[in-house]
Wavefront OBJ file of the C-alpha trace (Angstrom):
o trace
v 20.522 -10.679 -6.182
v 22.605 -7.867 -7.652
v 23.798 -5.162 -5.300
v 21.836 -1.944 -5.429
v 22.936 1.578 -4.683
v 22.385 3.245 -1.315
v 19.859 5.581 -2.937
v 17.500 2.632 -3.380
v 17.513 1.882 0.333
v 16.872 5.559 1.020
v 13.839 5.321 -1.234
v 12.566 2.474 0.945
v 13.271 4.317 4.200
v 11.615 7.561 3.081
v 8.682 5.625 1.646
v 8.101 3.658 4.857
v 8.176 6.821 6.977
v 5.749 8.504 4.587
v 3.134 5.745 4.440
v 3.263 5.268 8.213
v 1.605 8.664 8.739
v -1.448 7.774 6.657
v -3.644 6.307 9.386
v -2.933 9.256 11.700
v -4.295 11.785 9.190
v -7.281 9.536 8.451
v -8.121 9.214 12.143
v -7.914 12.991 12.620
v -10.307 13.629 9.732
v -14.090 13.782 10.007
v -14.531 13.099 6.278
v -15.720 9.863 4.707
v -12.769 7.614 3.914
v -13.206 7.179 0.146
v -13.423 10.955 -0.254
v -10.138 11.181 1.613
v -8.594 8.661 -0.763
v -9.720 10.748 -3.738
v -8.423 13.989 -2.270
v -4.931 12.655 -1.587
v -4.647 11.491 -5.174
v -6.254 14.583 -6.726
v -3.709 16.826 -4.992
v -0.731 14.564 -5.755
v -1.400 14.169 -9.492
v -0.835 17.837 -10.502
v 2.375 17.916 -8.447
v 3.710 14.834 -10.222
v 2.620 16.225 -13.597
v 4.620 19.403 -12.960
v 7.635 17.361 -11.869
v 7.482 15.285 -15.046
v 7.249 18.439 -17.166
v 10.229 20.014 -15.401
v 12.163 16.819 -16.007
v 11.537 17.175 -19.734
v 9.888 13.759 -20.019
v 7.647 13.155 -23.021
v 6.181 9.664 -23.227
v 3.219 8.541 -25.344
v 0.087 7.578 -23.420
v 0.082 4.110 -24.981
v 3.488 3.312 -23.471
v 2.793 0.681 -20.779
v -0.820 1.802 -21.029
v -2.280 -1.524 -19.922
v 0.008 -1.713 -16.889
v -0.870 1.866 -15.891
v -4.612 1.166 -16.152
v -4.332 -2.008 -14.095
v -2.187 -0.270 -11.514
v -4.544 2.700 -11.198
v -7.619 0.494 -10.912
v -5.991 -1.657 -8.241
v -4.830 1.417 -6.340
v -8.372 2.816 -6.345
v -9.724 -0.432 -4.881
v -6.856 -0.619 -2.380
v -7.324 2.910 -1.088
v -11.104 2.753 -1.094
v -11.393 -0.625 0.647
v -8.596 -0.198 3.167
v -9.440 3.368 4.183
v -13.079 2.315 4.579
v -11.979 -0.559 6.826
v -10.571 1.991 9.290
v -14.147 2.970 10.126
v -14.786 -0.575 11.384
v -11.461 -1.770 12.814
v -8.743 -0.433 15.049
v -5.673 0.897 13.249
v -3.599 -2.006 14.577
v -5.852 -4.729 13.168
v -6.599 -2.977 9.860
v -2.964 -2.223 9.073
v -1.802 -5.773 9.770
v -4.558 -7.337 7.662
v -4.050 -5.061 4.667
v -0.334 -5.853 4.683
v -0.530 -9.592 4.086
v 0.169 -8.788 0.429
v 3.938 -9.564 0.571
v 3.069 -13.217 1.129
v 0.636 -13.169 -1.808
v 3.230 -11.499 -4.035
v 5.821 -14.120 -3.137
v 3.450 -17.018 -3.854
v 2.681 -15.541 -7.293
v 6.380 -15.090 -8.044
v 7.011 -18.746 -7.179
v 4.066 -19.904 -9.297
v 5.444 -17.924 -12.260
v 8.982 -19.203 -11.630
v 10.188 -15.671 -10.936
v 11.346 -16.693 -7.450
v 12.398 -19.976 -5.949
v 10.535 -21.809 -3.232
v 12.440 -22.896 -0.150
v 11.689 -24.116 3.359
v 12.325 -20.840 5.151
v 10.053 -18.809 2.905
v 7.314 -21.439 2.968
v 7.510 -21.462 6.770
v 7.302 -17.680 6.683
v 4.122 -17.888 4.616
v 2.531 -20.251 7.139
v 3.542 -18.102 10.129
v 2.213 -14.930 8.485
v -1.067 -16.579 7.575
v -1.434 -17.918 11.118
v -1.012 -14.438 12.549
v -3.445 -13.011 10.013
v -6.054 -15.621 10.836
v -5.646 -14.925 14.546
v -6.211 -11.222 13.983
v -9.170 -11.813 11.680
v -10.932 -14.230 14.050
v -10.492 -11.901 17.025
v -11.034 -8.587 15.261
v -14.154 -7.852 17.309
v -12.545 -8.535 20.681
v -10.476 -6.204 22.813
v -10.898 -3.214 20.541
v -8.995 -1.011 22.943
v -10.106 2.632 22.890
v -11.718 2.415 19.454
v -15.415 1.575 19.068
v -15.786 -0.699 16.054
v -18.911 -0.588 13.910
v -18.768 -3.879 12.013
v -15.556 -5.857 12.569
v -16.452 -8.552 10.032
v -16.969 -6.001 7.276
v -13.762 -4.284 8.324
v -11.785 -7.524 7.950
v -13.266 -8.158 4.484
v -12.487 -4.601 3.349
v -8.911 -4.773 4.653
v -8.259 -8.071 2.867
v -9.788 -6.754 -0.371
v -7.411 -3.821 -0.060
v -4.526 -6.245 0.355
v -5.350 -8.307 -2.734
v -5.824 -5.131 -4.786
v -2.392 -3.976 -3.674
v -0.866 -7.102 -5.202
v -2.102 -6.035 -8.633
v -0.838 -2.510 -7.982
v 2.674 -3.782 -7.199
v 2.960 -6.135 -10.173
v 1.532 -3.644 -12.655
v 3.780 -0.938 -11.230
v 6.819 -3.148 -11.721
v 5.900 -3.633 -15.379
v 5.187 0.060 -16.012
v 8.407 1.140 -14.281
v 10.392 -0.636 -16.984
v 9.406 1.932 -19.611
v 8.240 5.002 -17.697
v 9.990 7.523 -15.427
v 8.586 7.361 -11.907
v 6.983 10.816 -12.094
v 5.080 9.913 -15.270
v 4.065 6.435 -14.126
v 2.796 7.612 -10.735
v 1.061 10.649 -12.236
v -0.843 8.436 -14.683
v -1.585 5.617 -12.246
v -2.748 7.990 -9.510
v -4.801 9.833 -12.128
v -6.590 6.644 -13.184
v -7.274 5.811 -9.537
v -8.620 9.314 -8.886
v -10.971 9.121 -11.889
v -12.331 5.750 -10.777
v -12.882 6.936 -7.214
v -14.623 10.055 -8.560
v -16.921 7.918 -10.699
v -17.750 5.728 -7.696
v -18.522 8.685 -5.438
v -20.642 10.374 -8.121
v -22.593 7.146 -8.652
v -23.284 6.784 -4.934
v -23.941 10.490 -4.453
v -21.232 10.686 -1.791
v -18.767 13.065 -3.459
v -17.962 15.923 -1.065
v -15.354 18.680 -1.010
v -13.516 19.459 2.238
v -15.829 21.595 4.366
v -13.295 23.220 6.671
v -9.722 24.408 6.874
v -8.928 21.369 8.997
v -10.123 18.983 6.287
v -8.202 20.852 3.588
v -5.064 20.628 5.735
v -5.492 16.901 6.311
v -6.046 16.351 2.580
v -2.767 18.158 1.896
v -0.960 16.106 4.553
v -2.312 12.870 3.050
v -1.104 13.934 -0.375
v 2.315 15.065 0.831
v 3.406 12.358 3.247
v 1.819 8.951 2.497
v 1.318 9.622 -1.234
v 4.152 11.795 -2.590
v 6.754 10.854 0.049
v 5.379 7.371 0.697
v 4.002 5.494 -2.278
v 6.025 7.401 -4.873
v 9.544 6.563 -3.564
v 8.484 2.942 -3.098
v 7.249 2.888 -6.686
v 10.633 4.259 -7.751
v 12.307 1.350 -5.933
v 10.424 -1.087 -8.183
v 12.921 -0.231 -10.930
v 15.672 -1.894 -8.902
v 14.085 -4.439 -6.551
v 11.797 -7.441 -6.943
v 8.071 -6.903 -6.263
v 8.223 -9.147 -3.183
v 10.974 -6.999 -1.648
v 9.213 -3.671 -2.290
v 5.898 -5.147 -1.193
v 7.534 -6.197 2.063
v 8.905 -2.685 2.604
v 5.328 -1.545 3.105
v 5.346 -3.768 6.189
v 7.032 -0.909 8.021
v 3.599 0.628 8.476
v 2.447 -2.421 10.458
v 4.776 -1.480 13.293
v 4.899 2.289 12.896
v 1.290 3.314 12.227
v -0.431 1.744 15.271
v 2.284 3.052 17.578
v 2.097 6.540 16.045
v -1.691 6.632 16.466
v -1.292 5.294 20.009
v 1.144 8.068 20.927
v -0.729 10.885 19.174
v -4.365 9.903 19.716
v -4.256 7.445 22.606
v -5.810 4.611 20.586
v -4.413 1.583 22.392
v -3.834 -1.472 20.156
v -6.105 -4.394 21.141
v -4.509 -7.252 23.057
v -4.568 -9.595 20.068
v -2.329 -7.155 18.174
v 0.631 -8.009 20.392
v 0.286 -11.703 19.496
v -0.886 -11.727 15.884
v 1.206 -8.810 14.663
v 4.616 -10.295 15.621
v 3.629 -13.523 13.840
v 2.749 -11.620 10.675
v 5.909 -9.509 10.883
v 8.186 -12.513 11.471
v 6.597 -14.474 8.635
v 6.836 -11.688 6.099
v 10.378 -10.734 7.124
v 11.417 -14.353 6.509
v 9.873 -14.194 3.031
v 11.605 -10.877 2.273
v 14.991 -11.902 3.677
v 15.132 -15.041 1.567
v 13.917 -12.966 -1.381
v 17.122 -10.943 -1.281
v 19.337 -14.045 -1.307
v 18.935 -14.769 -5.006
v 16.485 -15.985 -7.593
v 15.278 -12.551 -8.617
v 14.833 -11.979 -12.303
v 15.947 -8.692 -13.736
v 13.922 -5.825 -15.173
v 13.700 -7.534 -18.574
v 11.165 -9.888 -17.045
v 8.986 -7.068 -15.710
v 6.482 -7.321 -18.536
v 5.730 -10.893 -17.507
v 4.252 -9.647 -14.248
v 1.129 -8.208 -15.889
v -1.374 -10.749 -17.161
l 1 2 3 4 5 6 7 8 9 10 11 12 13 14 15 16 17 18 19 20 21 22 23 24 25 26 27 28 29 30 31 32 33 34 35 36 37 38 39 40 41 42 43 44 45 46 47 48 49 50 51 52 53 54 55 56 57 58 59 60 61 62 63 64 65 66 67 68 69 70 71 72 73 74 75 76 77 78 79 80 81 82 83 84 85 86 87 88 89 90 91 92 93 94 95 96 97 98 99 100 101 102 103 104 105 106 107 108 109 110 111 112 113 114 115 116 117 118 119 120 121 122 123 124 125 126 127 128 129 130 131 132 133 134 135 136 137 138 139 140 141 142 143 144 145 146 147 148 149 150 151 152 153 154 155 156 157 158 159 160 161 162 163 164 165 166 167 168 169 170 171 172 173 174 175 176 177 178 179 180 181 182 183 184 185 186 187 188 189 190 191 192 193 194 195 196 197 198 199 200 201 202 203 204 205 206 207 208 209 210 211 212 213 214 215 216 217 218 219 220 221 222 223 224 225 226 227 228 229 230 231 232 233 234 235 236 237 238 239 240 241 242 243 244 245 246 247 248 249 250 251 252 253 254 255 256 257 258 259 260 261 262 263 264 265 266 267 268 269 270 271 272 273 274 275 276 277 278 279 280 281 282 283 284 285 286 287 288 289 290 291 292 293 294 295 296 297 298 299 300 301 302 303 304 305 306
Protein backbone atom coordinates (compact mmCIF):
# COMPACT_ATOMS: atom_id res chain seq x y z
CA UNK A 1 0.00 0.00 0.00
CA UNK A 2 1.36 3.43 -0.89
CA UNK A 3 2.20 5.77 1.95
CA UNK A 4 -0.35 8.46 2.63
CA UNK A 5 0.10 11.90 4.10
CA UNK A 6 -0.46 12.67 7.77
CA UNK A 7 -3.53 14.71 6.83
CA UNK A 8 -5.30 11.49 5.84
CA UNK A 9 -4.81 9.99 9.29
CA UNK A 10 -6.09 13.23 10.81
CA UNK A 11 -9.21 12.84 8.69
CA UNK A 12 -9.70 9.39 10.23
CA UNK A 13 -9.08 10.62 13.78
CA UNK A 14 -11.43 13.60 13.49
CA UNK A 15 -14.05 11.44 11.79
CA UNK A 16 -13.95 8.76 14.50
CA UNK A 17 -14.30 11.36 17.27
CA UNK A 18 -17.21 12.96 15.43
CA UNK A 19 -19.24 9.80 14.78
CA UNK A 20 -18.69 8.58 18.34
CA UNK A 21 -20.92 11.37 19.69
CA UNK A 22 -23.92 10.31 17.60
CA UNK A 23 -25.53 7.88 20.02
CA UNK A 24 -25.21 10.36 22.90
CA UNK A 25 -27.25 13.01 21.09
CA UNK A 26 -29.80 10.39 19.99
CA UNK A 27 -30.23 9.13 23.55
CA UNK A 28 -30.72 12.68 24.85
CA UNK A 29 -33.44 13.40 22.29
CA UNK A 30 -37.14 12.69 22.76
CA UNK A 31 -37.77 12.73 19.00
CA UNK A 32 -38.44 9.72 16.79
CA UNK A 33 -35.19 8.36 15.39
CA UNK A 34 -35.86 8.64 11.64
CA UNK A 35 -36.85 12.29 12.11
CA UNK A 36 -33.52 12.80 13.83
CA UNK A 37 -31.73 11.22 10.89
CA UNK A 38 -33.50 13.60 8.51
CA UNK A 39 -32.74 16.66 10.60
CA UNK A 40 -29.00 15.97 10.82
CA UNK A 41 -28.82 15.67 7.05
CA UNK A 42 -31.13 18.62 6.30
CA UNK A 43 -28.93 20.93 8.38
CA UNK A 44 -25.65 19.55 7.00
CA UNK A 45 -26.56 19.82 3.30
CA UNK A 46 -26.81 23.65 3.12
CA UNK A 47 -23.51 23.97 4.99
CA UNK A 48 -21.76 21.68 2.52
CA UNK A 49 -23.40 23.49 -0.41
CA UNK A 50 -22.01 26.81 0.83
CA UNK A 51 -18.57 25.26 1.30
CA UNK A 52 -18.59 23.92 -2.25
CA UNK A 53 -19.62 27.32 -3.59
CA UNK A 54 -16.86 29.08 -1.65
CA UNK A 55 -14.40 26.57 -3.04
CA UNK A 56 -15.42 27.56 -6.57
CA UNK A 57 -16.39 24.01 -7.53
CA UNK A 58 -18.73 23.59 -10.49
CA UNK A 59 -19.49 19.99 -11.41
CA UNK A 60 -22.36 18.74 -13.59
CA UNK A 61 -25.06 16.76 -11.80
CA UNK A 62 -24.52 13.78 -14.09
CA UNK A 63 -20.91 13.41 -12.95
CA UNK A 64 -20.83 10.19 -10.89
CA UNK A 65 -24.60 10.56 -10.72
CA UNK A 66 -25.28 6.84 -10.33
CA UNK A 67 -22.74 6.50 -7.52
CA UNK A 68 -24.21 9.53 -5.70
CA UNK A 69 -27.75 8.13 -5.95
CA UNK A 70 -26.67 4.72 -4.67
CA UNK A 71 -24.69 6.29 -1.86
CA UNK A 72 -27.54 8.57 -0.79
CA UNK A 73 -30.09 5.75 -0.87
CA UNK A 74 -27.84 3.48 1.18
CA UNK A 75 -27.14 6.26 3.67
CA UNK A 76 -30.87 6.85 4.13
CA UNK A 77 -31.42 3.16 4.89
CA UNK A 78 -28.37 3.06 7.16
CA UNK A 79 -29.40 6.06 9.23
CA UNK A 80 -33.06 5.12 9.35
CA UNK A 81 -32.53 1.47 10.30
CA UNK A 82 -29.65 1.93 12.73
CA UNK A 83 -31.08 4.95 14.55
CA UNK A 84 -34.40 3.09 14.86
CA UNK A 85 -32.56 0.11 16.36
CA UNK A 86 -31.46 2.32 19.27
CA UNK A 87 -35.07 2.33 20.46
CA UNK A 88 -34.89 -1.45 20.92
CA UNK A 89 -31.29 -2.20 21.90
CA UNK A 90 -28.69 -0.82 24.25
CA UNK A 91 -26.11 1.47 22.66
CA UNK A 92 -23.40 -1.14 23.21
CA UNK A 93 -25.20 -3.92 21.33
CA UNK A 94 -26.56 -1.71 18.54
CA UNK A 95 -23.23 -0.06 17.78
CA UNK A 96 -21.34 -3.35 17.61
CA UNK A 97 -23.92 -4.98 15.33
CA UNK A 98 -24.13 -2.07 12.90
CA UNK A 99 -20.35 -2.05 12.58
CA UNK A 100 -19.86 -5.54 11.17
CA UNK A 101 -19.66 -3.86 7.76
CA UNK A 102 -15.81 -3.84 7.55
CA UNK A 103 -15.90 -7.62 7.32
CA UNK A 104 -18.55 -7.47 4.58
CA UNK A 105 -16.54 -4.86 2.67
CA UNK A 106 -13.42 -7.01 2.84
CA UNK A 107 -15.23 -10.13 1.60
CA UNK A 108 -16.58 -8.15 -1.38
CA UNK A 109 -13.12 -6.79 -2.18
CA UNK A 110 -11.71 -10.33 -2.18
CA UNK A 111 -14.55 -11.61 -4.37
CA UNK A 112 -13.85 -8.81 -6.88
CA UNK A 113 -10.09 -9.42 -6.70
CA UNK A 114 -9.54 -5.94 -5.29
CA UNK A 115 -7.90 -7.40 -2.18
CA UNK A 116 -6.10 -10.63 -1.50
CA UNK A 117 -7.32 -13.34 0.82
CA UNK A 118 -4.97 -14.63 3.49
CA UNK A 119 -5.16 -16.69 6.67
CA UNK A 120 -5.01 -13.80 9.12
CA UNK A 121 -7.83 -11.87 7.49
CA UNK A 122 -9.99 -14.97 7.08
CA UNK A 123 -9.45 -15.75 10.77
CA UNK A 124 -10.40 -12.16 11.54
CA UNK A 125 -13.65 -12.59 9.62
CA UNK A 126 -14.52 -15.71 11.62
CA UNK A 127 -13.68 -14.08 14.97
CA UNK A 128 -15.75 -10.98 14.13
CA UNK A 129 -18.71 -13.06 13.02
CA UNK A 130 -18.49 -15.15 16.19
CA UNK A 131 -18.63 -12.04 18.34
CA UNK A 132 -21.51 -10.66 16.30
CA UNK A 133 -23.48 -13.87 16.63
CA UNK A 134 -22.88 -13.90 20.38
CA UNK A 135 -24.21 -10.37 20.69
CA UNK A 136 -27.19 -11.07 18.44
CA UNK A 137 -28.23 -14.24 20.29
CA UNK A 138 -27.99 -12.55 23.69
CA UNK A 139 -29.32 -9.13 22.73
CA UNK A 140 -32.33 -9.51 25.03
CA UNK A 141 -30.32 -10.54 28.09
CA UNK A 142 -28.57 -8.32 30.60
CA UNK A 143 -29.77 -5.08 29.07
CA UNK A 144 -28.12 -3.08 31.82
CA UNK A 145 -29.92 0.18 32.63
CA UNK A 146 -31.76 0.35 29.31
CA UNK A 147 -35.24 -1.14 28.91
CA UNK A 148 -35.43 -2.76 25.48
CA UNK A 149 -38.70 -2.86 23.56
CA UNK A 150 -38.08 -5.58 20.97
CA UNK A 151 -34.51 -6.91 20.92
CA UNK A 152 -35.08 -9.14 17.89
CA UNK A 153 -36.33 -6.23 15.80
CA UNK A 154 -33.44 -4.14 17.06
CA UNK A 155 -30.91 -6.74 15.89
CA UNK A 156 -32.54 -6.93 12.44
CA UNK A 157 -32.58 -3.13 12.09
CA UNK A 158 -28.94 -2.81 13.17
CA UNK A 159 -27.81 -5.45 10.66
CA UNK A 160 -29.85 -3.83 7.87
CA UNK A 161 -28.08 -0.60 8.72
CA UNK A 162 -24.75 -2.40 8.46
CA UNK A 163 -25.43 -3.89 5.03
CA UNK A 164 -26.69 -0.53 3.76
CA UNK A 165 -23.46 1.06 4.95
CA UNK A 166 -21.50 -1.28 2.70
CA UNK A 167 -23.22 0.20 -0.35
CA UNK A 168 -22.62 3.69 1.02
CA UNK A 169 -18.87 3.05 1.34
CA UNK A 170 -18.39 1.49 -2.10
CA UNK A 171 -20.50 4.09 -3.89
CA UNK A 172 -18.70 6.85 -2.00
CA UNK A 173 -15.35 5.48 -3.10
CA UNK A 174 -16.47 5.59 -6.73
CA UNK A 175 -17.95 9.10 -6.49
CA UNK A 176 -14.86 10.44 -4.71
CA UNK A 177 -12.82 9.73 -7.82
CA UNK A 178 -14.51 12.53 -9.76
CA UNK A 179 -16.08 14.81 -7.16
CA UNK A 180 -14.66 17.11 -4.46
CA UNK A 181 -15.69 15.92 -1.01
CA UNK A 182 -17.94 18.92 -0.35
CA UNK A 183 -19.91 18.33 -3.56
CA UNK A 184 -20.12 14.56 -3.18
CA UNK A 185 -21.29 14.70 0.44
CA UNK A 186 -23.71 17.55 -0.27
CA UNK A 187 -25.35 15.55 -3.06
CA UNK A 188 -25.31 12.19 -1.28
CA UNK A 189 -26.67 13.64 1.96
CA UNK A 190 -29.27 15.52 -0.08
CA UNK A 191 -30.48 12.32 -1.75
CA UNK A 192 -30.67 10.62 1.65
CA UNK A 193 -32.61 13.54 3.12
CA UNK A 194 -35.13 13.49 0.26
CA UNK A 195 -35.70 9.76 0.65
CA UNK A 196 -36.16 10.02 4.41
CA UNK A 197 -38.58 12.92 3.87
CA UNK A 198 -40.60 10.85 1.41
CA UNK A 199 -40.72 7.95 3.88
CA UNK A 200 -41.85 10.14 6.78
CA UNK A 201 -44.49 11.87 4.63
CA UNK A 202 -45.81 8.49 3.48
CA UNK A 203 -46.08 7.22 7.05
CA UNK A 204 -47.40 10.52 8.38
CA UNK A 205 -44.56 10.71 10.89
CA UNK A 206 -42.77 13.85 9.69
CA UNK A 207 -42.32 16.25 12.63
CA UNK A 208 -40.31 19.42 13.19
CA UNK A 209 -38.38 19.87 16.44
CA UNK A 210 -40.86 20.97 19.09
CA UNK A 211 -38.50 22.57 21.59
CA UNK A 212 -35.23 24.41 21.90
CA UNK A 213 -33.67 21.23 23.25
CA UNK A 214 -34.61 19.27 20.13
CA UNK A 215 -33.34 22.03 17.83
CA UNK A 216 -30.04 22.02 19.73
CA UNK A 217 -29.68 18.25 19.48
CA UNK A 218 -30.44 18.39 15.75
CA UNK A 219 -27.66 20.95 15.34
CA UNK A 220 -25.25 18.81 17.39
CA UNK A 221 -26.08 15.75 15.26
CA UNK A 222 -25.41 17.74 12.11
CA UNK A 223 -22.18 19.29 13.39
CA UNK A 224 -20.37 16.42 15.09
CA UNK A 225 -21.33 13.00 13.67
CA UNK A 226 -22.28 14.32 10.21
CA UNK A 227 -20.05 17.27 9.25
CA UNK A 228 -17.09 16.36 11.49
CA UNK A 229 -17.70 12.61 11.40
CA UNK A 230 -18.94 11.16 8.15
CA UNK A 231 -17.57 13.95 5.96
CA UNK A 232 -13.85 13.61 6.89
CA UNK A 233 -14.14 9.83 6.58
CA UNK A 234 -15.66 10.27 3.13
CA UNK A 235 -12.71 12.52 2.25
CA UNK A 236 -10.35 9.71 3.30
CA UNK A 237 -11.91 7.46 0.64
CA UNK A 238 -9.88 9.38 -1.95
CA UNK A 239 -6.69 7.94 -0.47
CA UNK A 240 -7.54 4.68 1.32
CA UNK A 241 -9.22 1.42 0.37
CA UNK A 242 -12.90 1.01 1.31
CA UNK A 243 -12.04 -1.75 3.80
CA UNK A 244 -9.64 0.56 5.66
CA UNK A 245 -12.07 3.50 5.86
CA UNK A 246 -14.92 1.16 6.74
CA UNK A 247 -12.83 -0.18 9.60
CA UNK A 248 -12.12 3.35 10.86
CA UNK A 249 -15.80 3.58 11.76
CA UNK A 250 -15.07 0.82 14.26
CA UNK A 251 -13.82 3.51 16.61
CA UNK A 252 -17.43 4.17 17.55
CA UNK A 253 -17.78 0.60 18.84
CA UNK A 254 -15.44 1.39 21.71
CA UNK A 255 -16.09 5.10 22.16
CA UNK A 256 -19.88 5.46 21.90
CA UNK A 257 -20.98 2.96 24.59
CA UNK A 258 -18.38 4.29 27.01
CA UNK A 259 -19.38 7.91 26.31
CA UNK A 260 -23.06 7.11 26.90
CA UNK A 261 -22.09 5.17 30.04
CA UNK A 262 -20.17 8.14 31.44
CA UNK A 263 -22.71 10.81 30.45
CA UNK A 264 -26.02 8.99 30.92
CA UNK A 265 -25.18 6.06 33.18
CA UNK A 266 -26.32 3.45 30.64
CA UNK A 267 -24.20 0.47 31.66
CA UNK A 268 -23.24 -1.85 28.78
CA UNK A 269 -24.80 -5.33 29.18
CA UNK A 270 -22.51 -8.12 30.34
CA UNK A 271 -22.38 -9.74 26.90
CA UNK A 272 -20.84 -6.55 25.51
CA UNK A 273 -17.58 -7.21 27.35
CA UNK A 274 -17.28 -10.62 25.66
CA UNK A 275 -18.74 -10.13 22.19
CA UNK A 276 -17.38 -6.65 21.56
CA UNK A 277 -13.67 -7.55 22.01
CA UNK A 278 -14.16 -10.47 19.60
CA UNK A 279 -15.67 -8.17 16.98
CA UNK A 280 -12.98 -5.53 17.52
CA UNK A 281 -10.12 -8.05 17.32
CA UNK A 282 -11.54 -9.66 14.19
CA UNK A 283 -12.08 -6.42 12.33
CA UNK A 284 -8.71 -4.98 13.39
CA UNK A 285 -7.05 -8.08 11.93
CA UNK A 286 -8.89 -7.53 8.65
CA UNK A 287 -7.92 -3.84 8.58
CA UNK A 288 -4.29 -4.40 9.57
CA UNK A 289 -3.72 -6.92 6.81
CA UNK A 290 -5.58 -4.58 4.45
CA UNK A 291 -2.83 -2.00 4.86
CA UNK A 292 -0.07 -4.49 4.05
CA UNK A 293 -0.65 -4.49 0.30
CA UNK A 294 -3.03 -5.62 -2.38
CA UNK A 295 -4.97 -2.38 -2.56
CA UNK A 296 -5.85 -1.15 -6.00
CA UNK A 297 -5.53 2.52 -6.71
CA UNK A 298 -8.19 5.14 -7.38
CA UNK A 299 -8.38 4.17 -11.06
CA UNK A 300 -10.26 1.07 -9.99
CA UNK A 301 -12.82 3.03 -7.96
CA UNK A 302 -15.47 2.85 -10.66
CA UNK A 303 -15.41 -0.93 -10.42
CA UNK A 304 -16.81 -0.74 -6.91
CA UNK A 305 -20.29 0.33 -8.04
CA UNK A 306 -22.35 -2.36 -9.74
